[in-house]
C-alpha positions as CSV (number, residue, x, y, z in Angstrom):
1,M,5.3,1.6,32.2
2,N,7.0,3.6,29.5
3,A,4.9,5.4,26.9
4,K,3.7,3.2,24.0
5,I,6.0,3.3,20.9
6,W,3.7,2.5,18.0
7,L,4.6,0.8,14.7
8,S,3.3,3.7,12.6
9,S,1.1,6.4,14.1
10,P,-0.4,9.6,12.5
11,H,1.9,12.6,12.3
12,M,0.3,16.0,11.8
13,G,2.2,18.8,10.2
14,G,0.4,21.8,11.8
15,T,-1.5,23.3,8.8
16,E,-4.2,20.7,8.5
17,L,-6.6,22.7,10.8
18,D,-6.3,25.8,8.5
19,Y,-8.0,23.8,5.7
20,I,-10.5,22.3,8.1
21,H,-11.5,25.7,9.5
22,E,-11.9,27.0,6.0
23,A,-14.2,24.2,5.1
24,F,-16.3,24.9,8.2
25,E,-16.4,28.7,7.4
26,Q,-17.6,27.9,3.9
27,N,-20.0,25.2,5.0
28,W,-18.3,22.7,2.7
29,V,-18.9,19.8,5.1
30,A,-19.7,17.3,2.4
31,P,-18.1,14.7,0.1
32,L,-17.3,17.5,-2.4
33,G,-15.7,20.9,-2.2
34,P,-12.6,23.0,-2.9
35,N,-10.4,20.8,-0.6
36,V,-11.2,17.7,-2.6
37,N,-10.3,19.3,-5.9
38,S,-7.2,20.9,-4.5
39,F,-6.0,17.7,-2.8
40,E,-6.4,15.9,-6.1
41,D,-4.4,18.6,-7.9
42,D,-1.7,18.4,-5.2
43,L,-1.4,14.6,-5.8
44,K,-1.3,15.1,-9.6
45,T,1.5,17.6,-9.3
46,Y,3.4,15.4,-6.9
47,L,3.2,12.3,-9.1
48,N,4.5,14.4,-12.0
49,E,2.8,12.3,-14.7
50,N,0.1,12.6,-17.2
51,I,-2.5,11.2,-14.9
52,E,-5.8,11.9,-13.2
53,V,-6.7,11.4,-9.5
54,A,-10.0,10.8,-7.8
55,A,-10.0,11.2,-4.0
56,L,-12.0,8.5,-2.3
57,S,-13.0,7.2,1.1
58,A,-10.3,4.4,1.2
59,G,-7.7,2.7,-0.9
60,T,-9.9,-0.4,-0.8
61,A,-12.7,1.6,-2.5
62,A,-10.2,2.8,-5.1
63,L,-9.3,-0.8,-5.9
64,H,-12.9,-1.8,-6.1
65,L,-13.7,0.9,-8.6
66,A,-10.5,0.2,-10.6
67,L,-11.8,-3.4,-11.2
68,I,-15.2,-2.2,-12.2
69,I,-13.9,0.4,-14.6
70,L,-11.6,-2.1,-16.2
71,G,-14.5,-4.4,-16.8
72,V,-13.9,-7.2,-14.3
73,K,-17.1,-9.1,-13.8
74,Y,-18.6,-12.1,-12.1
75,D,-16.5,-15.3,-12.5
76,D,-13.6,-13.5,-14.1
77,E,-10.1,-14.1,-12.6
78,V,-7.7,-11.5,-11.3
79,I,-4.0,-12.3,-10.5
80,C,-3.0,-10.8,-7.2
81,Q,0.2,-10.8,-5.2
82,S,-0.2,-13.2,-2.3
83,F,2.2,-11.5,0.1
84,T,0.1,-8.5,1.0
85,F,-2.7,-7.2,3.3
86,S,-6.2,-8.6,2.6
87,A,-7.4,-5.2,1.2
88,S,-5.4,-6.0,-1.9
89,A,-7.5,-9.1,-2.6
90,N,-10.9,-8.5,-1.0
91,P,-12.2,-6.2,-3.8
92,I,-11.7,-9.0,-6.3
93,T,-14.5,-10.8,-4.5
94,Y,-16.6,-7.7,-4.3
95,V,-17.1,-7.8,-8.1
96,G,-17.7,-11.6,-8.0
97,A,-14.4,-12.4,-9.5
98,K,-11.9,-15.0,-8.3
99,P,-8.3,-14.3,-7.1
100,V,-5.3,-16.2,-8.5
101,F,-2.4,-15.7,-6.1
102,V,1.3,-15.4,-7.0
103,D,4.4,-15.8,-4.9
104,S,7.0,-13.1,-4.2
105,E,10.6,-12.9,-5.1
106,P,13.3,-12.4,-2.4
107,E,14.8,-9.1,-3.6
108,T,11.8,-6.8,-3.3
109,W,9.4,-9.2,-1.6
110,N,6.9,-8.3,-4.3
111,M,5.3,-10.2,-7.2
112,C,7.6,-12.7,-8.8
113,P,7.7,-12.1,-12.6
114,K,8.4,-15.8,-13.3
115,A,5.5,-17.0,-11.1
116,L,3.3,-14.3,-12.7
117,E,3.9,-15.6,-16.3
118,T,3.5,-19.2,-15.2
119,A,0.1,-18.3,-13.7
120,I,-1.0,-16.4,-16.8
121,N,-0.2,-19.3,-19.1
122,D,-1.9,-21.8,-16.8
123,R,-5.1,-19.8,-16.7
124,I,-5.0,-19.2,-20.4
125,T,-4.6,-23.0,-21.0
126,K,-7.7,-23.5,-18.8
127,G,-9.7,-20.9,-20.8
128,K,-9.6,-18.3,-18.1
129,K,-7.3,-15.5,-19.2
130,P,-7.0,-13.1,-16.3
131,K,-8.8,-9.8,-16.6
132,A,-6.3,-7.8,-14.4
133,I,-3.1,-8.1,-12.4
134,I,-2.7,-6.4,-9.0
135,V,0.9,-5.8,-8.0
136,V,1.7,-4.4,-4.6
137,H,4.7,-2.2,-3.6
138,L,5.1,-3.7,-0.1
139,Y,6.2,-1.6,2.8
140,G,7.1,1.1,0.2
141,M,9.4,-1.0,-1.9
142,P,8.8,-0.8,-5.6
143,A,8.2,-4.1,-7.4
144,K,10.2,-5.4,-10.3
145,L,8.3,-3.1,-12.7
146,N,10.3,-3.6,-15.8
147,E,9.6,-7.3,-15.9
148,I,6.0,-7.0,-14.6
149,T,4.9,-4.2,-17.0
150,E,6.5,-6.1,-19.9
151,I,4.5,-9.3,-19.1
152,A,1.3,-7.4,-18.6
153,N,1.7,-5.5,-21.9
154,R,2.7,-8.7,-23.8
155,Y,-0.4,-10.6,-22.6
156,E,-2.6,-7.5,-22.9
157,I,-3.7,-7.7,-19.3
158,P,-4.3,-4.4,-17.4
159,L,-1.9,-3.8,-14.6
160,I,-3.3,-2.3,-11.3
161,E,-0.7,-0.9,-8.9
162,D,-1.5,-1.2,-5.2
163,A,0.7,1.7,-4.1
164,A,-1.1,2.1,-0.8
165,E,2.2,1.9,1.1
166,A,4.4,3.5,-1.6
167,L,3.6,7.2,-2.0
168,G,6.9,8.8,-2.6
169,S,8.7,5.7,-3.7
170,T,10.2,5.6,-7.2
171,F,11.5,3.1,-9.7
172,K,14.1,4.5,-12.1
173,G,13.0,8.0,-11.0
174,Q,9.3,7.4,-11.8
175,K,6.8,7.6,-9.0
176,C,5.1,4.4,-7.9
177,G,1.5,4.7,-8.7
178,T,2.0,5.9,-12.3
179,F,3.1,2.7,-14.0
180,G,-0.3,0.8,-14.1
181,E,-3.4,1.3,-16.2
182,M,-4.8,2.2,-12.8
183,S,-3.2,2.6,-9.4
184,I,-4.4,3.1,-5.8
185,L,-3.1,5.1,-2.9
186,S,-4.1,4.9,0.8
187,F,-4.2,7.7,3.4
188,N,-5.2,5.5,6.3
189,G,-4.1,6.6,9.8
190,N,-0.9,4.5,9.7
191,K,0.3,5.6,6.2
192,I,3.1,7.9,5.3
193,I,0.6,10.8,5.1
194,T,-3.0,10.5,6.3
195,T,-6.5,12.0,5.8
196,S,-7.7,10.0,8.9
197,G,-9.3,7.5,6.5
198,G,-9.1,7.8,2.8
199,G,-7.6,6.8,-0.5
200,A,-7.3,7.8,-4.1
201,L,-7.6,6.2,-7.6
202,V,-4.9,7.2,-10.0
203,C,-5.9,6.7,-13.6
204,K,-4.7,7.6,-17.1
205,T,-7.7,9.5,-18.6
206,K,-10.2,12.1,-17.7
207,E,-13.0,9.7,-18.8
208,Q,-11.7,7.1,-16.2
209,K,-11.7,9.7,-13.4
210,D,-15.1,10.9,-14.3
211,K,-16.4,7.3,-14.2
212,A,-14.8,6.8,-10.8
213,V,-16.4,10.0,-9.4
214,F,-19.8,9.0,-10.9
215,L,-19.6,5.6,-9.3
216,S,-18.3,6.9,-6.0
217,T,-21.3,9.3,-5.6
218,Q,-24.0,6.6,-6.0
219,A,-24.0,6.7,-9.8
220,R,-26.7,9.3,-10.1
221,D,-27.8,10.0,-13.7
222,N,-27.9,13.5,-15.1
223,A,-31.6,14.2,-14.4
224,P,-33.5,16.6,-12.2
225,H,-34.8,13.7,-10.1
226,Y,-32.8,10.8,-8.6
227,Q,-32.3,8.3,-11.3
228,H,-29.9,5.5,-11.4
229,S,-29.0,3.2,-14.3
230,E,-25.9,1.7,-12.6
231,I,-25.1,0.5,-9.2
232,G,-23.2,3.2,-7.3
233,Y,-21.2,3.5,-4.1
234,N,-20.7,6.0,-1.3
235,Y,-16.9,6.2,-1.8
236,R,-16.1,9.9,-2.3
237,M,-13.6,11.6,0.1
238,S,-15.2,14.3,2.3
239,N,-14.0,17.9,2.0
240,I,-12.9,17.7,5.7
241,S,-10.7,14.7,5.1
242,A,-9.3,16.3,2.0
243,G,-8.4,19.4,4.0
244,I,-6.3,17.2,6.3
245,G,-4.7,15.7,3.1
246,R,-3.8,19.2,1.8
247,G,-2.0,20.0,5.0
248,Q,-0.2,16.6,4.9
249,M,1.0,17.1,1.4
250,K,3.1,20.1,2.6
251,V,5.1,17.7,4.8
252,L,5.2,14.6,2.6
253,N,8.9,15.0,1.7
254,D,9.8,15.5,5.4
255,R,7.9,12.4,6.2
256,I,9.8,10.3,3.6
257,E,13.1,11.7,4.9
258,A,12.2,10.8,8.5
259,R,11.2,7.2,7.5
260,R,14.3,6.7,5.5
261,K,16.3,8.0,8.5
262,N,14.6,5.4,10.7
263,H,15.6,2.8,8.1
264,Q,19.2,3.8,8.3
265,F,19.0,3.6,12.1
266,Y,18.0,-0.1,11.8
267,L,20.7,-0.8,9.2
268,N,23.3,0.5,11.7
269,L,21.7,-1.2,14.7
270,F,21.7,-4.7,13.1
271,E,25.0,-4.3,11.2
272,N,26.8,-6.7,13.5
273,F,23.8,-9.1,14.2
274,E,24.5,-12.4,12.7
275,G,21.4,-13.9,11.0
276,V,19.4,-10.6,10.8
277,T,18.9,-8.9,7.5
278,V,17.3,-5.5,7.1
279,F,14.9,-5.2,4.1
280,N,16.7,-2.8,1.7
281,E,16.6,-1.7,-1.9
282,P,18.2,-4.2,-4.3
283,N,20.0,-1.5,-6.3
284,S,20.0,2.2,-7.2
285,D,16.9,1.8,-9.6
286,Y,14.8,1.4,-6.4
287,F,13.9,4.3,-4.1
288,S,11.7,3.2,-1.2
289,N,9.9,5.6,1.2
290,H,10.6,2.9,3.8
291,W,7.0,3.3,5.1
292,L,7.8,0.4,7.4
293,S,11.3,-0.9,8.2
294,A,11.5,-4.7,8.4
295,I,13.9,-7.5,9.2
296,V,14.2,-11.2,8.4
297,I,15.7,-13.4,11.1
298,D,17.6,-16.7,10.4
299,E,17.0,-18.4,13.7
300,K,19.9,-20.9,13.3
301,K,22.4,-18.1,12.8
302,A,20.8,-15.5,15.1
303,G,20.0,-17.8,18.0
304,F,16.5,-16.3,18.3
305,N,13.4,-16.1,16.2
306,R,11.0,-13.4,15.1
307,E,8.4,-14.1,17.8
308,Q,10.9,-14.0,20.6
309,L,12.1,-10.6,19.5
310,R,8.5,-9.4,19.1
311,L,7.6,-10.4,22.6
312,A,10.7,-8.8,24.0
313,L,9.7,-5.5,22.4
314,D,6.0,-5.9,23.4
315,Q,7.1,-6.4,27.1
316,E,8.6,-2.9,27.0
317,N,5.5,-1.4,25.4
318,I,7.1,-1.2,21.9
319,E,4.8,-2.3,19.0
320,S,6.3,-4.5,16.3
321,R,4.4,-6.8,13.9
322,P,5.0,-10.0,11.9
323,L,5.1,-9.5,8.1
324,W,1.9,-10.1,6.2
325,K,0.5,-13.6,6.3
326,P,0.2,-14.6,2.6
327,M,-3.3,-14.6,1.1
328,H,-3.0,-18.2,-0.1
329,L,-2.6,-19.2,3.5
330,Q,-5.7,-17.3,4.7
331,P,-8.8,-19.5,5.5
332,I,-11.0,-17.2,3.3
333,F,-8.9,-17.9,0.2
334,E,-7.7,-21.4,0.8
335,S,-9.4,-22.7,-2.4
336,A,-7.8,-20.1,-4.7
337,P,-5.2,-21.1,-7.2
338,Y,-1.6,-20.3,-6.2
339,F,1.6,-20.2,-8.2
340,G,5.2,-20.0,-7.0
341,G,7.3,-21.4,-4.2
342,N,7.6,-20.6,-0.5
343,V,9.2,-17.2,-0.6
344,A,6.2,-15.5,0.9
345,E,5.7,-18.2,3.5
346,E,9.3,-18.0,4.7
347,L,9.1,-14.2,4.9
348,F,6.0,-14.5,7.0
349,K,7.6,-17.1,9.3
350,N,10.8,-15.2,9.9
351,G,10.1,-11.4,9.3
352,L,9.2,-8.6,11.6
353,C,8.1,-5.0,11.0
354,L,9.7,-2.5,13.4
355,P,8.5,0.9,14.7
356,S,8.9,3.3,11.7
357,G,6.8,6.3,12.3
358,S,8.0,9.7,11.2
359,N,7.3,11.0,14.6
360,L,9.8,8.8,16.4
361,N,12.2,10.9,18.4
362,E,15.8,10.2,19.6
363,E,14.5,9.0,22.9
364,D,12.2,6.5,21.2
365,L,15.0,5.2,19.0
366,E,17.3,4.9,22.0
367,R,14.7,2.8,23.9
368,I,14.3,0.5,20.8
369,K,18.0,0.1,20.5
370,N,18.5,-0.7,24.2
371,V,15.7,-3.2,24.3
372,I,17.1,-5.0,21.2
373,L,20.6,-5.0,22.4
374,S,19.6,-6.2,25.9
375,F,17.5,-9.0,24.2
376,K,20.5,-10.0,22.1
377,N,22.8,-10.2,25.0
378,S,20.4,-12.0,27.4
């Protein structure tokens, strides 16, 4: 059996251990320390905006704190993109609020502005004006930010960007993660850079960051003894994990370049496949890091479906994955309101994510190519 080709595996740059050794030498093996501060500064510099960054234990933790800081409470409603991973929606339930799901549009696969506005007006009519909007930049592709930010501003609803998959992506030259009132990043093991596990909250003010740090360190009041006036969480990133992040930031641009090169490989590979469309930027306003490359298969034109191709790759020890199953189709959220058509459902039915790691080598790509061409010709 050939070695496993993963969908998206961690890719170290070589300097991460330097920062980890430094932390051990200084005995900063705790959820605070110079690596945490420096990693936050590195992210601020990279995002190149007037923002603040709090390094946390996960992107999910960042989203949870964003909702708390924005004042979302029990029985409130939050609009969320349906076509996403469950971590985009789960924190809504952590604060006792209720998700309202919105369909995608076919160009970016992200939140449909028309369905968003329909949802807002429906909830207002029912006396439940949403307290926040969570938009996701799926697979690294920026959402239609012009339209979505305009709607959020017009209705005075805070926008939260789930940029977990989109570090390095831009819309009209501005980095994803800097458009919302708050944004979240993820450094999970499969992301474009990793801290093993980890995430960050990107916010607009120092006060918001300070609140996030306070809540993420068990909300301990300023007293000589342990006193707590608010519920807190153990969400701060450790100094060890942040050291990995500092090393990873040095190779972030290389990782983006490699992922985009993989994307071009798939564009070339499927160029003459009838019925197969590679997910691509709609126009030059969009720059995707192409964290994952994905295709949509029209079975009638292609003569095969997504599952048949996935199984053919799996048989050769090559990992691929169906696109996200929409949240409004998940058993846990089946009673939640949903607005839109069937764009997300069709993408889930016909779409496939392909191996996209920045550590894929030429031999790996050749294997993938040969398996796909053999499958097509079989």
